[in-house]
DRENNUSE-674254 format. One line per field, with one value per residue: residue in three letters; x, y, z of N, C-alpha, C in turn. Coordinates in steps of 0.02 Angstrom, whole numbers, always signed. Example, Ala and Ser with C-alpha at 12.3 -4.5 7.8 and 13.67 -1.06 7.14 Angstrom:
2
residu: c(Ala;Ser)
n.xx: c(+660;+642)
n.yy: c(-284;-112)
n.zz: c(+390;+354)
ca.xx: c(+615;+684)
ca.yy: c(-225;-53)
ca.zz: c(+390;+357)
c.xx: c(+660;+645)
c.yy: c(-165;+2)
c.zz: c(+390;+394)
END
This chain:
228
residu: c(Met;Thr;Leu;Leu;Val;His;Val;Val;Ala;Gly;Ser;Leu;Gly;Leu;Val;Ser;Gly;Phe;Val;Ala;Leu;Tyr;Ala;Thr;Lys;Gly;Ala;Arg;Leu;His;Arg;Arg;Ala;Gly;Met;Ala;Phe;Val;Tyr;Ala;Met;Leu;Thr;Met;Cys;Val;Ala;Gly;Thr;Ala;Met;Ala;Ala;Val;Arg;Gly;Val;Trp;Val;Glu;Val;Asn;Val;Pro;Ala;Gly;Val;Ile;Ser;Ala;Tyr;Leu;Val;Val;Thr;Ala;Leu;Thr;Thr;Val;Arg;Pro;Ala;Phe;Val;Gly;Ser;Lys;Trp;Leu;His;Val;Gly;Ala;Met;Leu;Val;Ala;Leu;Ser;Val;Gly;Leu;Thr;Glu;Leu;Ala;Phe;Gly;Val;Glu;Ala;Leu;Ala;Ser;Gly;Gly;Thr;Arg;Asn;Gly;Ile;Pro;Ala;Phe;Pro;Phe;Phe;Leu;Phe;Gly;Val;Val;Gly;Val;Leu;Ala;Gly;Ala;Gly;Asp;Ala;Arg;Val;Leu;Arg;Ala;Gly;Ala;Pro;Thr;Gly;Ala;Arg;Arg;Leu;Ala;Arg;His;Leu;Trp;Arg;Met;Ser;Phe;Ala;Leu;Phe;Ile;Ala;Ala;Met;Ser;Phe;Phe;Ile;Gly;Gln;Ala;Lys;Val;Ile;Pro;Glu;Pro;Ile;Arg;Ile;Pro;Ala;Leu;Leu;Ala;Leu;Pro;Val;Leu;Ala;Val;Pro;Thr;Thr;Met;Leu;Tyr;Trp;Phe;Trp;Arg;Val;Arg;Phe;Lys;Arg;Ser;Arg;Pro;Ser;Val;Ile;Val;Val;Ser;Ala;Pro;Arg;Ala;Ala)
n.xx: c(+751;+809;+729;+606;+634;+655;+527;+443;+503;+488;+348;+318;+388;+315;+189;+223;+285;+183;+101;+184;+195;+68;+39;+33;+162;+306;+240;+212;+168;+210;+350;+379;+329;+409;+539;+520;+500;+627;+710;+647;+659;+799;+829;+756;+821;+952;+929;+864;+960;+1063;+1002;+979;+1110;+1166;+1082;+1084;+986;+929;+1037;+1099;+1002;+927;+1022;+1078;+955;+927;+1039;+1026;+900;+926;+1025;+950;+857;+944;+1017;+909;+866;+980;+976;+882;+930;+1040;+1208;+1350;+1504;+1606;+1506;+1525;+1609;+1526;+1431;+1513;+1551;+1423;+1386;+1480;+1444;+1313;+1336;+1420;+1340;+1234;+1294;+1343;+1223;+1162;+1250;+1226;+1094;+1108;+1178;+1077;+981;+1057;+1064;+943;+845;+850;+954;+1040;+914;+845;+743;+771;+717;+719;+857;+885;+800;+853;+979;+964;+909;+1013;+1119;+1064;+1036;+1165;+1225;+1153;+1205;+1336;+1316;+1272;+1388;+1470;+1403;+1356;+1248;+1076;+943;+785;+651;+716;+789;+685;+624;+725;+733;+603;+586;+679;+644;+516;+541;+610;+506;+424;+499;+493;+353;+328;+406;+337;+192;+193;+306;+294;+167;+108;+91;-19;-191;-291;-422;-412;-307;-283;-216;-233;-284;-180;-85;-123;-83;+53;+65;+12;+111;+216;+126;+73;+194;+231;+130;+158;+284;+256;+185;+286;+392;+337;+212;+165;+85;+59;-19;-36;+84;+210;+351;+492;+625;+797;+853;+736;+680;+622)
n.yy: c(-3170;-3114;-3001;-3064;-3125;-3010;-2950;-3048;-3062;-2930;-2921;-3017;-2956;-2837;-2888;-2967;-2867;-2773;-2856;-2882;-2751;-2720;-2822;-2886;-2824;-2919;-3039;-3209;-3206;-3081;-3094;-3198;-3146;-3034;-3089;-3150;-3035;-2976;-3068;-3066;-2931;-2915;-3000;-2938;-2814;-2846;-2901;-2792;-2689;-2744;-2751;-2615;-2566;-2636;-2607;-2471;-2383;-2246;-2247;-2172;-2159;-2279;-2380;-2330;-2333;-2470;-2512;-2437;-2484;-2621;-2607;-2547;-2649;-2750;-2690;-2660;-2787;-2840;-2759;-2809;-2932;-3040;-2990;-3041;-3126;-3017;-2927;-2793;-2747;-2766;-2667;-2555;-2562;-2553;-2425;-2346;-2373;-2321;-2184;-2149;-2170;-2085;-1955;-1943;-1945;-1828;-1734;-1753;-1710;-1573;-1536;-1560;-1462;-1349;-1360;-1328;-1407;-1541;-1687;-1764;-1791;-1834;-1792;-1683;-1727;-1874;-1890;-1811;-1875;-2009;-1968;-1896;-1997;-2092;-2021;-1988;-2117;-2172;-2087;-2128;-2258;-2226;-2170;-2283;-2362;-2285;-2269;-2393;-2539;-2502;-2512;-2577;-2466;-2385;-2475;-2547;-2442;-2406;-2523;-2523;-2403;-2420;-2541;-2502;-2393;-2454;-2530;-2426;-2371;-2478;-2485;-2358;-2366;-2462;-2431;-2297;-2276;-2380;-2369;-2388;-2524;-2560;-2601;-2500;-2451;-2436;-2355;-2231;-2083;-2033;-2145;-2239;-2180;-2206;-2335;-2308;-2193;-2249;-2321;-2233;-2168;-2270;-2312;-2200;-2204;-2327;-2294;-2193;-2269;-2353;-2269;-2162;-2185;-2237;-2343;-2483;-2606;-2686;-2700;-2811;-2844;-2930;-3041;-3022;-3140;-3198;-3105;-3017)
n.zz: c(+946;+1060;+1075;+1100;+1224;+1299;+1294;+1353;+1480;+1525;+1532;+1631;+1733;+1754;+1797;+1912;+1985;+2014;+2090;+2201;+2247;+2295;+2382;+2552;+2649;+2675;+2684;+2622;+2487;+2446;+2458;+2366;+2245;+2239;+2221;+2097;+2024;+2032;+1961;+1836;+1800;+1794;+1688;+1585;+1581;+1542;+1414;+1350;+1360;+1285;+1157;+1132;+1129;+1021;+913;+914;+962;+1035;+1127;+1228;+1324;+1337;+1371;+1497;+1566;+1574;+1649;+1769;+1814;+1836;+1934;+2037;+2076;+2119;+2226;+2307;+2342;+2410;+2519;+2608;+2634;+2728;+2771;+2674;+2631;+2545;+2520;+2549;+2447;+2340;+2365;+2353;+2218;+2159;+2200;+2132;+2000;+1996;+2025;+1920;+1805;+1838;+1846;+1716;+1642;+1691;+1640;+1503;+1502;+1530;+1415;+1323;+1357;+1330;+1194;+1144;+1196;+1161;+1137;+1015;+962;+1073;+1208;+1352;+1474;+1507;+1525;+1638;+1729;+1747;+1783;+1905;+1986;+1984;+2047;+2174;+2224;+2223;+2317;+2428;+2441;+2474;+2600;+2669;+2665;+2743;+2868;+2899;+2875;+2853;+2975;+3036;+3007;+2915;+2838;+2775;+2705;+2614;+2538;+2487;+2408;+2306;+2241;+2200;+2116;+2013;+1961;+1921;+1816;+1726;+1704;+1649;+1534;+1461;+1459;+1420;+1337;+1244;+1191;+1068;+1044;+1114;+1106;+999;+1040;+1179;+1192;+1265;+1321;+1456;+1519;+1502;+1579;+1708;+1771;+1777;+1859;+1972;+2033;+2096;+2181;+2264;+2318;+2394;+2489;+2558;+2600;+2690;+2783;+2829;+2874;+2950;+3014;+3167;+3214;+3126;+3080;+2965;+2905;+2890;+2975;+2945;+2990;+2937;+2870;+2817;+2738;+2589)
ca.xx: c(+750;+823;+669;+556;+653;+643;+455;+416;+529;+456;+278;+321;+410;+259;+138;+249;+299;+121;+79;+226;+182;+5;+33;+54;+234;+336;+203;+240;+153;+254;+419;+385;+320;+468;+594;+504;+512;+700;+736;+618;+688;+868;+828;+732;+872;+1008;+907;+850;+1023;+1099;+970;+990;+1179;+1180;+1043;+1097;+922;+929;+1085;+1114;+948;+906;+1073;+1075;+892;+936;+1089;+998;+847;+958;+1058;+900;+829;+997;+1030;+850;+866;+1033;+960;+844;+965;+1096;+1273;+1389;+1573;+1611;+1450;+1549;+1635;+1468;+1402;+1559;+1543;+1357;+1388;+1519;+1404;+1257;+1361;+1446;+1283;+1196;+1330;+1344;+1156;+1152;+1289;+1188;+1035;+1130;+1192;+1013;+953;+1098;+1055;+874;+797;+861;+1023;+1032;+843;+817;+728;+812;+685;+745;+925;+882;+768;+901;+1035;+947;+901;+1079;+1158;+1034;+1046;+1236;+1237;+1127;+1253;+1393;+1296;+1271;+1457;+1500;+1369;+1335;+1184;+1019;+902;+718;+612;+761;+804;+626;+613;+774;+710;+539;+590;+719;+602;+460;+564;+624;+441;+402;+535;+465;+285;+332;+434;+286;+128;+204;+355;+272;+94;+86;+74;-81;-249;-310;-481;-394;-245;-302;-160;-249;-292;-115;-46;-146;-37;+119;+59;-6;+172;+242;+74;+73;+259;+229;+87;+195;+339;+228;+169;+347;+436;+307;+154;+188;+45;+51;-32;-35;+152;+243;+423;+521;+697;+836;+859;+674;+654;+621)
ca.yy: c(-3207;-3066;-2961;-3106;-3131;-2944;-2939;-3095;-3043;-2868;-2935;-3050;-2907;-2792;-2924;-2984;-2806;-2745;-2901;-2868;-2684;-2716;-2876;-2868;-2825;-2971;-3101;-3255;-3183;-3024;-3118;-3236;-3100;-2991;-3125;-3156;-2969;-2966;-3109;-3041;-2866;-2924;-3029;-2886;-2761;-2872;-2906;-2726;-2653;-2773;-2730;-2543;-2555;-2664;-2573;-2399;-2348;-2204;-2280;-2129;-2165;-2349;-2417;-2310;-2355;-2540;-2518;-2411;-2528;-2680;-2585;-2535;-2711;-2786;-2658;-2668;-2856;-2848;-2720;-2850;-2995;-3035;-2976;-3099;-3110;-2979;-2882;-2724;-2730;-2761;-2600;-2505;-2565;-2527;-2352;-2316;-2378;-2273;-2115;-2138;-2164;-2026;-1894;-1940;-1926;-1758;-1696;-1757;-1667;-1504;-1527;-1557;-1396;-1299;-1369;-1313;-1453;-1611;-1708;-1818;-1806;-1858;-1735;-1678;-1757;-1939;-1882;-1787;-1925;-2060;-1936;-1882;-2061;-2122;-1983;-1996;-2186;-2179;-2053;-2172;-2311;-2198;-2163;-2350;-2383;-2245;-2277;-2462;-2558;-2475;-2560;-2556;-2431;-2359;-2531;-2560;-2386;-2412;-2578;-2505;-2353;-2446;-2587;-2466;-2351;-2499;-2545;-2364;-2367;-2529;-2466;-2300;-2388;-2500;-2397;-2233;-2283;-2428;-2364;-2409;-2595;-2569;-2594;-2430;-2429;-2417;-2316;-2164;-2060;-2029;-2214;-2271;-2149;-2228;-2384;-2277;-2150;-2290;-2346;-2186;-2154;-2325;-2310;-2148;-2229;-2375;-2258;-2160;-2320;-2381;-2221;-2111;-2206;-2279;-2404;-2508;-2677;-2725;-2706;-2865;-2835;-2996;-3041;-3016;-3202;-3217;-3048;-3019)
ca.zz: c(+1009;+1114;+1083;+1133;+1294;+1329;+1301;+1403;+1546;+1544;+1551;+1697;+1782;+1771;+1836;+1979;+2020;+2042;+2143;+2260;+2270;+2332;+2431;+2619;+2650;+2716;+2679;+2573;+2419;+2432;+2449;+2304;+2189;+2237;+2190;+2026;+1994;+2026;+1906;+1773;+1784;+1773;+1620;+1540;+1576;+1502;+1344;+1324;+1353;+1228;+1095;+1122;+1110;+955;+862;+917;+972;+1096;+1172;+1286;+1374;+1348;+1408;+1567;+1597;+1592;+1703;+1831;+1836;+1865;+1995;+2089;+2104;+2154;+2290;+2349;+2368;+2459;+2579;+2655;+2643;+2775;+2740;+2655;+2615;+2484;+2511;+2550;+2381;+2297;+2376;+2325;+2145;+2141;+2210;+2077;+1939;+2001;+2020;+1852;+1759;+1856;+1827;+1643;+1619;+1707;+1590;+1440;+1510;+1523;+1344;+1287;+1368;+1295;+1122;+1126;+1228;+1142;+1121;+966;+955;+1137;+1252;+1412;+1533;+1528;+1549;+1707;+1770;+1767;+1815;+1975;+2021;+1993;+2096;+2240;+2246;+2238;+2380;+2480;+2450;+2511;+2670;+2698;+2674;+2797;+2932;+2910;+2846;+2890;+3011;+3051;+2956;+2862;+2793;+2735;+2660;+2560;+2496;+2456;+2354;+2251;+2203;+2170;+2060;+1957;+1932;+1888;+1752;+1681;+1685;+1605;+1470;+1423;+1448;+1386;+1284;+1194;+1186;+1001;+1043;+1151;+1060;+990;+1078;+1248;+1189;+1288;+1362;+1527;+1543;+1504;+1632;+1774;+1804;+1789;+1918;+2030;+2066;+2146;+2231;+2313;+2351;+2446;+2542;+2598;+2631;+2748;+2833;+2857;+2905;+2992;+3052;+3222;+3217;+3058;+3088;+2903;+2881;+2925;+2976;+2953;+3002;+2876;+2830;+2785;+2701;+2515)
c.xx: c(+762;+762;+614;+571;+639;+568;+425;+438;+497;+384;+275;+342;+355;+207;+164;+264;+238;+93;+118;+211;+120;-5;+56;+129;+261;+301;+232;+228;+199;+325;+427;+377;+380;+528;+582;+516;+586;+727;+711;+650;+761;+872;+808;+786;+930;+989;+896;+914;+1062;+1069;+983;+1061;+1194;+1145;+1054;+1034;+924;+976;+1097;+1061;+933;+958;+1076;+1011;+898;+984;+1060;+943;+876;+992;+1007;+873;+881;+1010;+969;+847;+920;+1019;+924;+871;+1022;+1161;+1310;+1460;+1576;+1554;+1472;+1573;+1579;+1436;+1447;+1552;+1477;+1355;+1424;+1480;+1348;+1281;+1387;+1390;+1245;+1229;+1333;+1277;+1141;+1190;+1253;+1126;+1052;+1146;+1127;+981;+991;+1088;+983;+824;+806;+936;+1018;+959;+809;+804;+768;+783;+714;+817;+925;+850;+818;+962;+1022;+942;+969;+1119;+1130;+1045;+1119;+1254;+1210;+1174;+1314;+1377;+1295;+1342;+1490;+1469;+1349;+1266;+1127;+979;+831;+683;+655;+778;+745;+613;+662;+754;+648;+549;+629;+679;+547;+483;+583;+559;+413;+435;+506;+395;+285;+357;+381;+225;+136;+250;+334;+196;+67;+66;+9;-139;-275;-371;-464;-329;-261;-247;-175;-256;-225;-71;-64;-100;+32;+117;+42;+55;+200;+190;+73;+139;+258;+185;+124;+254;+315;+212;+232;+385;+402;+249;+177;+150;+31;+40;-26;+35;+188;+318;+455;+596;+734;+841;+796;+648;+660;+597)
c.yy: c(-3160;-3022;-3000;-3113;-3066;-2933;-2984;-3077;-2978;-2877;-2967;-3001;-2859;-2827;-2938;-2921;-2775;-2790;-2887;-2800;-2680;-2773;-2852;-2876;-2877;-3037;-3145;-3232;-3126;-3048;-3154;-3191;-3054;-3025;-3135;-3091;-2956;-3004;-3083;-2975;-2872;-2952;-2977;-2833;-2784;-2874;-2837;-2685;-2679;-2751;-2657;-2530;-2579;-2625;-2498;-2358;-2311;-2232;-2239;-2133;-2238;-2389;-2395;-2333;-2428;-2550;-2494;-2457;-2591;-2663;-2577;-2600;-2751;-2756;-2661;-2737;-2865;-2810;-2763;-2921;-2987;-3023;-3041;-3077;-3075;-2930;-2808;-2703;-2726;-2692;-2546;-2503;-2536;-2451;-2318;-2318;-2326;-2202;-2100;-2127;-2099;-1961;-1887;-1918;-1853;-1713;-1696;-1712;-1594;-1488;-1520;-1488;-1342;-1302;-1357;-1363;-1526;-1623;-1770;-1840;-1829;-1798;-1739;-1717;-1825;-1935;-1860;-1838;-1977;-2030;-1924;-1947;-2093;-2087;-1992;-2067;-2198;-2145;-2094;-2230;-2287;-2190;-2231;-2374;-2346;-2261;-2349;-2475;-2529;-2530;-2533;-2523;-2405;-2415;-2545;-2505;-2389;-2467;-2557;-2457;-2378;-2496;-2549;-2423;-2394;-2518;-2485;-2357;-2417;-2510;-2407;-2320;-2424;-2457;-2330;-2242;-2330;-2428;-2389;-2482;-2610;-2559;-2523;-2409;-2407;-2377;-2243;-2140;-2059;-2099;-2249;-2242;-2176;-2280;-2356;-2235;-2190;-2312;-2295;-2168;-2207;-2327;-2259;-2169;-2277;-2342;-2223;-2211;-2345;-2330;-2178;-2134;-2254;-2344;-2427;-2584;-2717;-2733;-2758;-2855;-2903;-2990;-3043;-3082;-3220;-3162;-3059;-3086)
c.zz: c(+1069;+1128;+1118;+1207;+1331;+1343;+1355;+1473;+1571;+1567;+1620;+1751;+1802;+1815;+1906;+2019;+2051;+2097;+2207;+2289;+2314;+2382;+2500;+2626;+2699;+2712;+2623;+2502;+2400;+2418;+2382;+2242;+2183;+2205;+2116;+1990;+1983;+1966;+1838;+1752;+1761;+1702;+1569;+1528;+1533;+1428;+1314;+1313;+1293;+1162;+1080;+1099;+1040;+900;+862;+925;+1039;+1148;+1235;+1340;+1389;+1386;+1481;+1602;+1618;+1650;+1769;+1858;+1869;+1932;+2052;+2119;+2142;+2223;+2336;+2380;+2422;+2523;+2630;+2661;+2692;+2738;+2725;+2638;+2547;+2473;+2511;+2481;+2330;+2303;+2347;+2249;+2122;+2147;+2152;+2012;+1940;+1992;+1950;+1802;+1774;+1834;+1751;+1615;+1634;+1657;+1523;+1444;+1502;+1450;+1304;+1296;+1330;+1219;+1100;+1152;+1210;+1132;+1077;+959;+1018;+1182;+1317;+1471;+1552;+1552;+1622;+1753;+1795;+1800;+1889;+2015;+2035;+2047;+2166;+2267;+2264;+2304;+2438;+2493;+2490;+2585;+2705;+2712;+2732;+2865;+2947;+2881;+2886;+2923;+3019;+2992;+2900;+2812;+2747;+2684;+2601;+2511;+2455;+2398;+2295;+2209;+2166;+2111;+2000;+1922;+1895;+1820;+1702;+1658;+1637;+1536;+1428;+1408;+1412;+1326;+1228;+1186;+1119;+998;+1080;+1102;+1058;+1031;+1150;+1249;+1205;+1335;+1437;+1558;+1550;+1560;+1701;+1806;+1818;+1853;+1981;+2068;+2116;+2200;+2285;+2351;+2408;+2504;+2587;+2633;+2694;+2803;+2867;+2899;+2958;+3035;+3106;+3225;+3146;+3060;+3024;+2873;+2922;+2920;+2991;+2964;+2937;+2837;+2792;+2739;+2625;+2489)
END
């Protein structure tokens, strides 16, 4: 049952995530698909983390992947929501989780390199991937706590990269990590890499539109109560 929940939630997360990624930012479709993505990702992360912990399957990577993915969607959502009572402590807790996971994963990555490239059969790359993301995201939370909630383009950029990276993790986990479940005729590495690479490519495009392009008629900037 847990596996079924994980698979269904992951499928819904991928579909809603790609819809939100390519929909006009701030429009009704984007907001609804984004909320569906948040709920689906949280469900998928809880189920996947539980299975990895119970079954002992690549715990050093799968558990941090679930924690970091859930952390990213939660903090991305709160970025475009108005502040509420206790939101400061939520940011403090999220920062501590991100930094703890990130530093631990970086330490595992160093151990993997020192052991010839793997740690308990796991290559160093995923350790460094989640380690760098956790540390950078945690540092961003620290900056928000020190300087206050970001506004304008900075607020949208923070929301954008966190949602997009959570989608990137989900897409990479399915199209690359679970390629064996894809029908063999289309199980072509270059083809499976396309949806994975599409996420950071599109993220960079929107990031450029939000942060650097002065004239951006297709980007709808909405007020905080209506955002996400």
